[in-house]
C-alpha positions as a Markdown table, in Angstrom:
| # | Residue | x | y | z |
|---|---|---|---|---|
| 1 | Met | -16.3 | 1.2 | -57.1 |
| 2 | Thr | -14.8 | 2.2 | -53.9 |
| 3 | Pro | -17.5 | 3.7 | -51.9 |
| 4 | Asp | -17.5 | 7.6 | -51.2 |
| 5 | Arg | -16.3 | 8.2 | -47.5 |
| 6 | Thr | -17.1 | 11.6 | -47.2 |
| 7 | Pro | -18.9 | 12.5 | -43.9 |
| 8 | Ala | -22.8 | 13.1 | -44.5 |
| 9 | Gly | -22.9 | 16.8 | -45.0 |
| 10 | Gly | -19.0 | 17.4 | -45.0 |
| 11 | Gln | -16.3 | 18.0 | -47.5 |
| 12 | Arg | -13.3 | 15.5 | -48.0 |
| 13 | His | -9.9 | 17.2 | -47.2 |
| 14 | Ala | -6.5 | 16.4 | -48.0 |
| 15 | Ala | -4.5 | 14.5 | -45.4 |
| 16 | Ala | -3.0 | 16.8 | -42.9 |
| 17 | Pro | 0.6 | 17.2 | -43.0 |
| 18 | Ala | 2.7 | 15.7 | -40.2 |
| 19 | Met | 2.6 | 17.5 | -36.8 |
| 20 | Arg | 5.6 | 19.6 | -36.2 |
| 21 | Tyr | 6.7 | 19.8 | -32.6 |
| 22 | Ala | 8.8 | 22.4 | -30.9 |
| 23 | Arg | 12.6 | 21.8 | -29.9 |
| 24 | Arg | 11.4 | 21.6 | -26.2 |
| 25 | Glu | 9.2 | 18.5 | -27.0 |
| 26 | His | 11.7 | 15.8 | -26.6 |
| 27 | Glu | 12.5 | 17.3 | -23.0 |
| 28 | Phe | 9.0 | 16.5 | -21.7 |
| 29 | Arg | 10.0 | 13.4 | -19.4 |
| 30 | Pro | 7.2 | 10.7 | -18.9 |
| 31 | Ser | 7.1 | 10.0 | -15.1 |
| 32 | Pro | 9.2 | 6.7 | -14.4 |
| 33 | Val | 5.8 | 5.8 | -11.9 |
| 34 | Arg | 3.1 | 6.3 | -14.7 |
| 35 | Ala | 5.0 | 4.5 | -17.3 |
| 36 | Val | 4.7 | 1.5 | -15.6 |
| 37 | Phe | 1.2 | 2.1 | -14.2 |
| 38 | Glu | -0.4 | -1.0 | -15.9 |
| 39 | Leu | 2.0 | -3.0 | -14.4 |
| 40 | Ala | 1.5 | -1.8 | -11.2 |
| 41 | Leu | -2.2 | -2.7 | -11.4 |
| 42 | Asp | -1.2 | -6.5 | -12.1 |
| 43 | Pro | -1.6 | -8.5 | -9.0 |
| 44 | Arg | 1.8 | -10.6 | -9.8 |
| 45 | Phe | 3.9 | -7.3 | -9.0 |
| 46 | Val | 5.0 | -5.6 | -5.9 |
| 47 | Ser | 5.4 | -1.9 | -6.5 |
| 48 | Leu | 7.4 | 0.6 | -4.2 |
| 49 | Ala | 7.5 | 3.1 | -6.8 |
| 50 | Gly | 4.7 | 5.3 | -6.0 |
| 51 | Gly | 5.1 | 7.8 | -3.3 |
| 52 | Asn | 1.2 | 8.2 | -2.7 |
| 53 | Pro | -0.4 | 9.8 | 0.5 |
| 54 | Asp | -2.7 | 7.5 | 2.5 |
| 55 | Thr | -6.0 | 8.9 | 1.9 |
| 56 | Ala | -7.7 | 6.0 | 3.4 |
| 57 | Leu | -6.9 | 7.7 | 7.0 |
| 58 | Leu | -9.0 | 10.7 | 6.0 |
| 59 | Pro | -12.4 | 11.1 | 8.1 |
| 60 | His | -14.2 | 10.7 | 4.8 |
| 61 | Glu | -17.9 | 11.2 | 6.5 |
| 62 | Glu | -16.5 | 14.4 | 7.9 |
| 63 | Ile | -15.0 | 15.6 | 4.4 |
| 64 | Ala | -18.3 | 14.6 | 3.0 |
| 65 | Glu | -20.4 | 16.5 | 5.3 |
| 66 | Ile | -18.2 | 19.7 | 4.8 |
| 67 | Ser | -18.3 | 19.7 | 1.0 |
| 68 | Ser | -22.3 | 19.1 | 1.4 |
| 69 | Arg | -22.7 | 22.0 | 3.8 |
| 70 | Leu | -20.5 | 24.4 | 1.6 |
| 71 | Leu | -22.6 | 23.6 | -1.3 |
| 72 | Arg | -25.7 | 23.7 | 0.2 |
| 73 | Asp | -24.8 | 27.2 | 1.7 |
| 74 | Arg | -22.8 | 29.0 | -0.7 |
| 75 | Gly | -23.1 | 26.8 | -3.8 |
| 76 | Ala | -23.7 | 29.7 | -6.2 |
| 77 | Glu | -20.6 | 31.3 | -5.1 |
| 78 | Ile | -18.5 | 28.5 | -5.1 |
| 79 | Leu | -19.2 | 27.2 | -8.1 |
| 80 | Gln | -18.5 | 30.3 | -9.9 |
| 81 | Tyr | -15.2 | 31.8 | -11.1 |
| 82 | Gly | -12.8 | 32.8 | -8.5 |
| 83 | Ser | -9.7 | 34.9 | -8.0 |
| 84 | Gly | -6.6 | 34.0 | -9.6 |
| 85 | Ala | -4.7 | 34.7 | -6.1 |
| 86 | Gly | -6.9 | 32.2 | -4.3 |
| 87 | Ile | -9.3 | 32.6 | -1.7 |
| 88 | Gly | -8.6 | 34.7 | 1.4 |
| 89 | Ala | -9.7 | 32.1 | 3.9 |
| 90 | Leu | -6.9 | 29.9 | 2.5 |
| 91 | Ala | -4.3 | 32.3 | 2.5 |
| 92 | Glu | -5.0 | 32.8 | 6.3 |
| 93 | Val | -4.5 | 28.7 | 6.7 |
| 94 | Val | -1.5 | 28.8 | 4.8 |
| 95 | Gly | -0.1 | 31.7 | 6.9 |
| 96 | Gly | -0.4 | 29.7 | 9.9 |
| 97 | Leu | 1.2 | 26.3 | 8.3 |
| 98 | Met | 4.1 | 28.5 | 7.4 |
| 99 | Ala | 4.5 | 30.2 | 10.7 |
| 100 | Thr | 5.4 | 26.5 | 12.1 |
| 101 | Gln | 8.2 | 27.0 | 10.2 |
| 102 | Gly | 9.1 | 30.7 | 11.5 |
| 103 | Ala | 7.8 | 32.4 | 8.6 |
| 104 | Gln | 5.6 | 35.3 | 9.3 |
| 105 | Val | 3.6 | 35.8 | 6.0 |
| 106 | Ser | 0.9 | 37.8 | 4.6 |
| 107 | Ser | -2.0 | 37.3 | 2.3 |
| 108 | Arg | 0.0 | 39.7 | -0.3 |
| 109 | Glu | 2.9 | 37.0 | -0.1 |
| 110 | Ile | 0.7 | 34.1 | -0.9 |
| 111 | Leu | -0.4 | 32.6 | -4.3 |
| 112 | Ile | -2.8 | 29.5 | -4.3 |
| 113 | Thr | -1.8 | 27.2 | -7.0 |
| 114 | Thr | -3.0 | 24.2 | -8.8 |
| 115 | Gly | -0.8 | 21.9 | -6.8 |
| 116 | Ser | 2.8 | 22.7 | -6.0 |
| 117 | Gln | 3.8 | 21.0 | -9.3 |
| 118 | Met | 2.4 | 24.4 | -10.7 |
| 119 | Gly | 4.5 | 26.3 | -8.7 |
| 120 | Ile | 7.8 | 24.8 | -10.2 |
| 121 | Asp | 6.5 | 25.8 | -13.6 |
| 122 | Leu | 5.4 | 29.3 | -12.7 |
| 123 | Ala | 9.0 | 30.0 | -11.0 |
| 124 | Thr | 10.7 | 28.7 | -13.9 |
| 125 | Lys | 8.8 | 30.5 | -16.4 |
| 126 | Leu | 9.3 | 33.9 | -14.5 |
| 127 | Leu | 12.9 | 33.5 | -13.7 |
| 128 | Cys | 14.7 | 31.4 | -16.6 |
| 129 | Asp | 15.6 | 32.2 | -20.0 |
| 130 | Pro | 16.6 | 29.4 | -22.5 |
| 131 | Gly | 19.9 | 28.2 | -22.1 |
| 132 | Asp | 20.0 | 29.4 | -17.9 |
| 133 | Val | 21.4 | 27.0 | -15.5 |
| 134 | Ile | 19.3 | 25.6 | -12.8 |
| 135 | Val | 21.2 | 24.3 | -9.7 |
| 136 | Ala | 19.7 | 21.2 | -7.9 |
| 137 | Glu | 20.7 | 18.3 | -5.5 |
| 138 | Gly | 21.8 | 15.2 | -7.1 |
| 139 | Pro | 19.4 | 13.2 | -7.0 |
| 140 | Thr | 16.5 | 15.5 | -7.5 |
| 141 | Tyr | 12.6 | 15.2 | -8.2 |
| 142 | Val | 11.8 | 13.8 | -11.5 |
| 143 | Gly | 8.7 | 16.2 | -12.1 |
| 144 | Ala | 10.9 | 19.0 | -11.7 |
| 145 | Met | 13.5 | 18.1 | -14.5 |
| 146 | Gly | 10.6 | 17.9 | -16.8 |
| 147 | Val | 9.6 | 21.6 | -16.1 |
| 148 | Phe | 13.3 | 22.5 | -16.4 |
| 149 | Gly | 13.8 | 20.6 | -19.9 |
| 150 | Ala | 10.5 | 22.3 | -21.0 |
| 151 | Tyr | 11.9 | 25.7 | -20.4 |
| 152 | Glu | 15.0 | 25.0 | -22.0 |
| 153 | Ala | 17.0 | 25.4 | -18.8 |
| 154 | Gln | 19.8 | 23.2 | -18.2 |
| 155 | Leu | 20.4 | 21.5 | -14.7 |
| 156 | Arg | 23.4 | 21.2 | -12.7 |
| 157 | Gln | 23.5 | 18.9 | -9.9 |
| 158 | Ile | 25.3 | 18.7 | -6.7 |
| 159 | Pro | 25.8 | 16.0 | -4.1 |
| 160 | Val | 23.8 | 15.4 | -1.0 |
| 161 | Asp | 24.8 | 13.6 | 2.2 |
| 162 | Gly | 23.5 | 13.0 | 5.5 |
| 163 | Glu | 22.6 | 17.0 | 6.2 |
| 164 | Gly | 21.1 | 17.3 | 2.6 |
| 165 | Leu | 22.9 | 19.3 | -0.2 |
| 166 | Val | 26.6 | 20.3 | 0.4 |
| 167 | Pro | 27.3 | 24.1 | 0.6 |
| 168 | Gln | 30.8 | 23.9 | -0.6 |
| 169 | Ala | 29.6 | 22.1 | -3.7 |
| 170 | Leu | 27.2 | 24.8 | -4.2 |
| 171 | Glu | 29.9 | 27.3 | -4.2 |
| 172 | Glu | 31.7 | 25.3 | -6.7 |
| 173 | Ala | 28.7 | 24.7 | -8.9 |
| 174 | Leu | 28.0 | 28.6 | -9.1 |
| 175 | Asp | 31.8 | 29.3 | -9.8 |
| 176 | Ala | 31.8 | 26.9 | -12.8 |
| 177 | Val | 28.7 | 28.3 | -14.2 |
| 178 | Glu | 30.0 | 32.1 | -13.8 |
| 179 | Ala | 33.2 | 30.8 | -15.3 |
| 180 | Glu | 31.3 | 29.5 | -18.4 |
| 181 | Gly | 29.8 | 33.0 | -18.5 |
| 182 | Arg | 26.5 | 31.7 | -18.0 |
| 183 | Arg | 23.6 | 32.5 | -15.7 |
| 184 | Val | 22.1 | 30.9 | -13.1 |
| 185 | Gly | 18.2 | 31.2 | -12.9 |
| 186 | Tyr | 17.9 | 29.7 | -9.4 |
| 187 | Leu | 18.8 | 27.1 | -6.9 |
| 188 | Tyr | 16.0 | 24.6 | -6.3 |
| 189 | Thr | 16.0 | 22.6 | -3.5 |
| 190 | Ile | 13.7 | 20.2 | -1.4 |
| 191 | Pro | 15.1 | 20.8 | 2.1 |
| 192 | His | 12.7 | 18.3 | 4.2 |
| 193 | His | 12.8 | 14.7 | 3.5 |
| 194 | Gln | 13.7 | 15.0 | 0.1 |
| 195 | Asn | 12.2 | 13.3 | -2.9 |
| 196 | Pro | 13.9 | 11.2 | -3.7 |
| 197 | Ser | 16.7 | 10.6 | -1.1 |
| 198 | Gly | 14.8 | 11.1 | 1.8 |
| 199 | Thr | 17.3 | 13.5 | 3.3 |
| 200 | Thr | 16.7 | 16.9 | 5.4 |
| 201 | Leu | 19.0 | 19.8 | 5.1 |
| 202 | Ser | 20.3 | 20.6 | 8.6 |
| 203 | Leu | 19.8 | 24.0 | 10.1 |
| 204 | Thr | 23.5 | 25.0 | 9.9 |
| 205 | Arg | 23.6 | 24.1 | 6.2 |
| 206 | Arg | 20.0 | 26.2 | 5.6 |
| 207 | Glu | 21.9 | 29.1 | 6.7 |
| 208 | Gln | 24.9 | 28.5 | 4.7 |
| 209 | Val | 22.8 | 27.7 | 1.6 |
| 210 | Val | 20.8 | 31.1 | 2.2 |
| 211 | Glu | 24.0 | 33.0 | 2.8 |
| 212 | Ile | 25.8 | 31.9 | -0.2 |
| 213 | Cys | 22.6 | 32.4 | -2.9 |
| 214 | Ala | 22.1 | 35.9 | -1.1 |
| 215 | Arg | 25.5 | 37.0 | -1.5 |
| 216 | Arg | 25.6 | 35.7 | -5.1 |
| 217 | Gly | 22.4 | 36.8 | -6.1 |
| 218 | Val | 20.8 | 33.6 | -7.0 |
| 219 | Pro | 17.3 | 33.1 | -5.9 |
| 220 | Ile | 16.2 | 30.1 | -4.3 |
| 221 | Val | 13.1 | 28.0 | -5.0 |
| 222 | Glu | 12.0 | 26.0 | -2.0 |
| 223 | Asp | 10.1 | 23.0 | -2.7 |
| 224 | Asp | 8.7 | 22.0 | 0.7 |
| 225 | Pro | 5.7 | 19.4 | 0.8 |
| 226 | Tyr | 7.1 | 17.0 | 3.3 |
| 227 | Ala | 8.0 | 19.3 | 6.0 |
| 228 | Leu | 4.7 | 18.5 | 8.2 |
| 229 | Val | 5.1 | 15.0 | 7.7 |
| 230 | Gly | 8.1 | 14.4 | 9.6 |
| 231 | Phe | 7.8 | 11.3 | 11.9 |
| 232 | Pro | 6.7 | 11.8 | 15.5 |
| 233 | Gly | 9.1 | 13.5 | 17.6 |
| 234 | Thr | 10.5 | 15.3 | 14.5 |
| 235 | Glu | 9.4 | 19.3 | 14.0 |
| 236 | Pro | 10.1 | 20.8 | 11.0 |
| 237 | Leu | 13.1 | 23.1 | 10.8 |
| 238 | Ala | 12.9 | 26.8 | 9.9 |
| 239 | Ser | 12.0 | 27.2 | 6.2 |
| 240 | Leu | 14.7 | 28.9 | 4.0 |
| 241 | Tyr | 11.8 | 31.7 | 3.4 |
| 242 | Ser | 11.8 | 32.5 | 7.0 |
| 243 | Leu | 15.8 | 33.0 | 6.8 |
| 244 | Asn | 15.5 | 35.2 | 3.7 |
| 245 | Pro | 11.9 | 36.3 | 2.4 |
| 246 | Ala | 13.4 | 38.4 | -0.3 |
| 247 | Gly | 15.5 | 35.8 | -1.9 |
| 248 | Val | 13.3 | 32.6 | -1.7 |
| 249 | Leu | 10.2 | 31.6 | -3.4 |
| 250 | His | 8.6 | 28.8 | -1.2 |
| 251 | Leu | 6.3 | 25.8 | -2.4 |
| 252 | Gly | 3.9 | 24.1 | -0.5 |
| 253 | Ser | 1.5 | 21.5 | -0.8 |
| 254 | Phe | -1.8 | 20.2 | 0.5 |
| 255 | Ser | -1.1 | 16.9 | -1.3 |
| 256 | Lys | 0.8 | 15.2 | 1.6 |
| 257 | Ile | -0.8 | 16.5 | 4.5 |
| 258 | Phe | -4.9 | 16.4 | 3.2 |
| 259 | Ser | -5.5 | 15.1 | -0.4 |
| 260 | Pro | -3.6 | 15.0 | -3.8 |
| 261 | Gly | -6.7 | 14.8 | -5.4 |
| 262 | Met | -7.8 | 18.3 | -4.6 |
| 263 | Arg | -4.6 | 19.6 | -6.7 |
| 264 | Val | -4.2 | 22.6 | -4.4 |
| 265 | Gly | -0.7 | 24.1 | -3.5 |
| 266 | Trp | 0.6 | 27.4 | -2.9 |
| 267 | Met | 3.6 | 29.9 | -3.2 |
| 268 | Ala | 4.8 | 32.6 | -1.1 |
| 269 | Ala | 7.0 | 35.3 | -2.5 |
| 270 | Pro | 7.7 | 39.1 | -1.8 |
| 271 | Pro | 4.5 | 40.9 | -3.0 |
| 272 | Gln | 6.0 | 42.4 | -6.3 |
| 273 | Val | 7.1 | 38.7 | -7.5 |
| 274 | Arg | 4.0 | 37.1 | -6.1 |
| 275 | Asp | 2.1 | 39.5 | -8.4 |
| 276 | Arg | 4.1 | 38.5 | -11.4 |
| 277 | Leu | 3.4 | 34.7 | -10.7 |
| 278 | Gln | -0.3 | 35.5 | -10.5 |
| 279 | Ile | -0.3 | 36.8 | -14.0 |
| 280 | Ala | 1.6 | 33.9 | -15.2 |
| 281 | Gly | -0.7 | 31.4 | -13.3 |
| 282 | Glu | -4.0 | 33.1 | -14.8 |
| 283 | Ser | -2.7 | 32.3 | -18.3 |
| 284 | Val | -2.7 | 28.8 | -17.5 |
| 285 | Asp | -5.7 | 27.8 | -15.3 |
| 286 | Ile | -7.3 | 31.0 | -14.6 |
| 287 | His | -7.8 | 30.0 | -11.0 |
| 288 | Pro | -7.3 | 27.0 | -8.7 |
| 289 | Ser | -10.6 | 25.2 | -7.9 |
| 290 | Val | -12.8 | 27.3 | -5.7 |
| 291 | Leu | -14.6 | 24.4 | -4.4 |
| 292 | Ala | -11.3 | 22.4 | -3.4 |
| 293 | Gln | -9.9 | 25.5 | -1.7 |
| 294 | Glu | -13.0 | 25.7 | 0.3 |
| 295 | Ile | -12.9 | 22.5 | 1.7 |
| 296 | Ile | -9.3 | 22.8 | 2.6 |
| 297 | Ala | -9.9 | 26.1 | 4.3 |
| 298 | Ala | -12.7 | 24.6 | 6.1 |
| 299 | Tyr | -10.8 | 21.4 | 7.3 |
| 300 | Val | -7.1 | 21.9 | 7.3 |
| 301 | Gly | -6.1 | 23.6 | 10.9 |
| 302 | Thr | -9.0 | 22.2 | 12.6 |
| 303 | Pro | -8.5 | 19.9 | 15.8 |
| 304 | Ser | -9.8 | 17.1 | 13.6 |
| 305 | Trp | -7.2 | 17.8 | 10.7 |
| 306 | Ser | -4.4 | 17.8 | 13.4 |
| 307 | Glu | -5.6 | 14.3 | 14.7 |
| 308 | His | -5.5 | 13.3 | 11.2 |
| 309 | Leu | -2.0 | 14.5 | 10.7 |
| 310 | Gly | -0.9 | 13.0 | 13.7 |
| 311 | Arg | -2.1 | 9.7 | 12.3 |
| 312 | Leu | -0.5 | 10.1 | 9.0 |
| 313 | Arg | 2.8 | 10.8 | 10.9 |
| 314 | Arg | 2.7 | 7.7 | 13.1 |
| 315 | Ala | 1.6 | 5.6 | 10.0 |
| 316 | Tyr | 4.4 | 6.6 | 7.8 |
| 317 | Ala | 6.9 | 6.2 | 10.6 |
| 318 | Gly | 5.8 | 2.8 | 11.0 |
| 319 | Arg | 6.0 | 1.8 | 7.6 |
| 320 | Cys | 9.5 | 3.4 | 7.0 |
| 321 | Gln | 10.7 | 1.6 | 9.9 |
| 322 | Gly | 9.1 | -1.6 | 8.6 |
| 323 | Leu | 11.1 | -1.0 | 5.1 |
| 324 | Leu | 14.1 | -0.2 | 6.7 |
| 325 | Asp | 13.9 | -3.5 | 8.9 |
| 326 | Ala | 13.0 | -5.5 | 5.8 |
| 327 | Leu | 16.3 | -4.3 | 3.7 |
| 328 | Ala | 18.1 | -5.1 | 6.6 |
| 329 | Gln | 16.8 | -8.6 | 6.8 |
| 330 | His | 17.2 | -9.3 | 3.0 |
| 331 | Ala | 19.5 | -6.8 | 1.2 |
| 332 | Pro | 22.7 | -8.5 | 0.2 |
| 333 | Gln | 26.3 | -6.8 | 1.2 |
| 334 | Gly | 27.2 | -3.9 | -0.3 |
| 335 | Val | 23.9 | -2.2 | -0.3 |
| 336 | Cys | 23.1 | 0.6 | 1.9 |
| 337 | Trp | 20.2 | 3.1 | 2.2 |
| 338 | Thr | 19.2 | 6.2 | 3.9 |
| 339 | Val | 17.2 | 6.3 | 7.1 |
| 340 | Pro | 14.8 | 9.4 | 6.8 |
| 341 | Ser | 13.1 | 11.4 | 9.6 |
| 342 | Gly | 10.1 | 11.7 | 7.6 |
| 343 | Gly | 8.5 | 11.7 | 4.3 |
| 344 | Phe | 7.8 | 8.7 | 1.9 |
| 345 | Phe | 11.2 | 7.7 | 0.5 |
| 346 | Thr | 14.4 | 5.9 | 0.9 |
| 347 | Trp | 17.2 | 6.0 | -1.3 |
| 348 | Val | 19.0 | 2.7 | -2.0 |
| 349 | Thr | 22.5 | 2.7 | -3.5 |
| 350 | Ile | 24.1 | -0.5 | -4.6 |
| 351 | Asp | 28.1 | -1.4 | -4.9 |
| 352 | Gly | 29.2 | -3.8 | -7.8 |
| 353 | Val | 26.7 | -2.7 | -10.5 |
| 354 | Asp | 27.3 | -0.7 | -13.3 |
| 355 | Pro | 25.3 | 2.9 | -12.6 |
| 356 | Gly | 24.5 | 2.8 | -16.4 |
| 357 | Ala | 22.5 | -0.6 | -15.9 |
| 358 | Asp | 18.7 | -1.0 | -16.7 |
| 359 | Ile | 17.5 | -1.4 | -12.8 |
| 360 | Leu | 13.9 | -1.1 | -13.7 |
| 361 | Gly | 14.3 | -3.6 | -16.2 |
| 362 | Ala | 15.8 | -5.8 | -14.1 |
| 363 | Ala | 13.1 | -5.2 | -11.4 |
| 364 | Ile | 10.1 | -6.1 | -13.8 |
| 365 | Glu | 12.0 | -9.4 | -14.7 |
| 366 | Arg | 11.5 | -10.1 | -10.9 |
| 367 | Glu | 7.8 | -8.5 | -10.8 |
| 368 | Leu | 8.7 | -5.5 | -8.7 |
| 369 | Ile | 8.6 | -1.9 | -9.5 |
| 370 | Ile | 10.9 | 0.5 | -8.2 |
| 371 | Val | 12.1 | 4.3 | -9.5 |
| 372 | Pro | 15.5 | 4.0 | -10.8 |
| 373 | Gly | 18.1 | 6.2 | -9.8 |
| 374 | Arg | 18.9 | 7.3 | -13.3 |
| 375 | Ala | 15.7 | 9.1 | -13.5 |
| 376 | Cys | 16.5 | 11.3 | -10.9 |
| 377 | Phe | 19.8 | 12.6 | -12.4 |
| 378 | Ala | 20.6 | 14.6 | -15.7 |
| 379 | Ala | 23.5 | 12.6 | -16.4 |
| 380 | Asp | 24.5 | 9.0 | -15.2 |
| 381 | Pro | 24.4 | 8.6 | -11.5 |
| 382 | Pro | 27.7 | 8.3 | -9.6 |
| 383 | Ser | 26.6 | 4.8 | -8.6 |
| 384 | Ala | 23.9 | 2.2 | -9.1 |
| 385 | Cys | 20.9 | 3.5 | -7.2 |
| 386 | Leu | 17.1 | 3.6 | -6.9 |
| 387 | Arg | 14.3 | 5.2 | -4.7 |
| 388 | Leu | 11.9 | 3.2 | -2.6 |
| 389 | Ala | 8.5 | 4.3 | -1.2 |
| 390 | His | 6.9 | 3.2 | 1.7 |
| 391 | Ser | 4.0 | 5.4 | 2.3 |
| 392 | Ser | 1.0 | 3.5 | 1.0 |
| 393 | Ser | 2.3 | 0.0 | 1.4 |
| 394 | Ser | 1.4 | -2.7 | 3.9 |
| 395 | Pro | 4.3 | -4.6 | 6.1 |
| 396 | Gln | 3.9 | -7.5 | 4.0 |
| 397 | Val | 4.4 | -5.6 | 0.5 |
| 398 | Leu | 7.4 | -4.0 | 2.3 |
| 399 | Gln | 8.6 | -7.5 | 3.1 |
| 400 | Glu | 8.0 | -8.9 | -0.2 |
| 401 | Gly | 9.4 | -5.8 | -1.8 |
| 402 | Ala | 12.7 | -6.2 | -0.1 |
| 403 | Arg | 13.0 | -9.9 | -0.8 |
| 404 | Arg | 12.6 | -9.4 | -4.4 |
| 405 | Leu | 14.8 | -6.6 | -4.5 |
| 406 | Ala | 17.5 | -8.6 | -3.0 |
| 407 | Arg | 17.3 | -11.0 | -6.1 |
| 408 | Val | 17.3 | -8.1 | -8.7 |
| 409 | Ile | 20.5 | -7.0 | -7.0 |
| 410 | Asp | 21.8 | -10.4 | -7.6 |
| 411 | Asp | 21.0 | -10.5 | -11.0 |
| 412 | Leu | 22.4 | -6.9 | -12.0 |
| 413 | Arg | 25.6 | -8.0 | -10.3 |
| 414 | Arg | 26.0 | -11.0 | -12.6 |
| 415 | Ala | 24.7 | -9.1 | -15.8 |
| 416 | His | 26.5 | -5.7 | -15.3 |
| 417 | Pro | 29.1 | -6.0 | -12.7 |
| 418 | Val | 31.6 | -3.0 | -12.3 |
């Protein structure tokens, strides 16, 4: 006799029906980095995929002392629920950071978020209906593409060159959407040291982009987490928000200039827009971590933090140059790459390879992990391409990664020629 497997004290139930998912579920994109996370832990593999800030450079003892002091002196307050807008002290810090890019903002314009990824989600939730079009650079940030799809918006991408997105291409894309009788929800752009291309939008083009969008009534979502990690000698350019606060939502992050694990970012928007964003945010997370906000407010902006930021900028510049030197040494003919002035990434373009080739699969065969360029486009890319990250790699890893990449390119040219 089959034993009764009814839980003690419980009642047996019929099998639940298969879960029915919403149509948008298929738009949830796995991160190409997290998809190979286990492989990246294998010591045989070299990873140039993850754009991780170097938290090893933080003054950990000082951060520990700040955290201990905050909890010792104000623990009951800090461990309680907080405001959905964020704490006032952190809004003041944000105002100071944004002033370095020419924006004069009040606390009424600032909303603290659980990372700038949340800002992309809130902007799309507030500005886009299903079927609307979002215009962005091609290539663009993979994490944003997943948000666009989740809200059933369609992505149209425009090319970038050495000065960032091309204004004429923006005009043409907006014309095409208008001719189709569709609505543009917003322009999404990463103006400094773009993820993934490494390019920076020039000041002249910033002014042109702002003028085009203002004239055509298209909001801009400016995702700017890399503005303050330019290499030494490179200062941040004027933010798009500083050029037109009424038509731009600005997203910032403490992940690149302090700690990604804190999960704290911000949005700047006109007060009436910011209030709507706050309501939308409270429906998701109630409020960002009060403890994380207090730690950041007590550290960012201090002389110690300024020294830390300087160390980061010097370290990233050295690592980027190490990667560029390694590519120059090992890359075969017909391979080119961007030369960033800051940030974490270099974009590599390969001649003689089918743009639809499985570059990640070929790299894994050579025990190398990269981000394939296809992941950064809504459709097939115009050429075979990939993203390399230098931010957390040693000179030895960068050299070996470039050497293995050269072999991958040779493999691809044999197996998937154009």
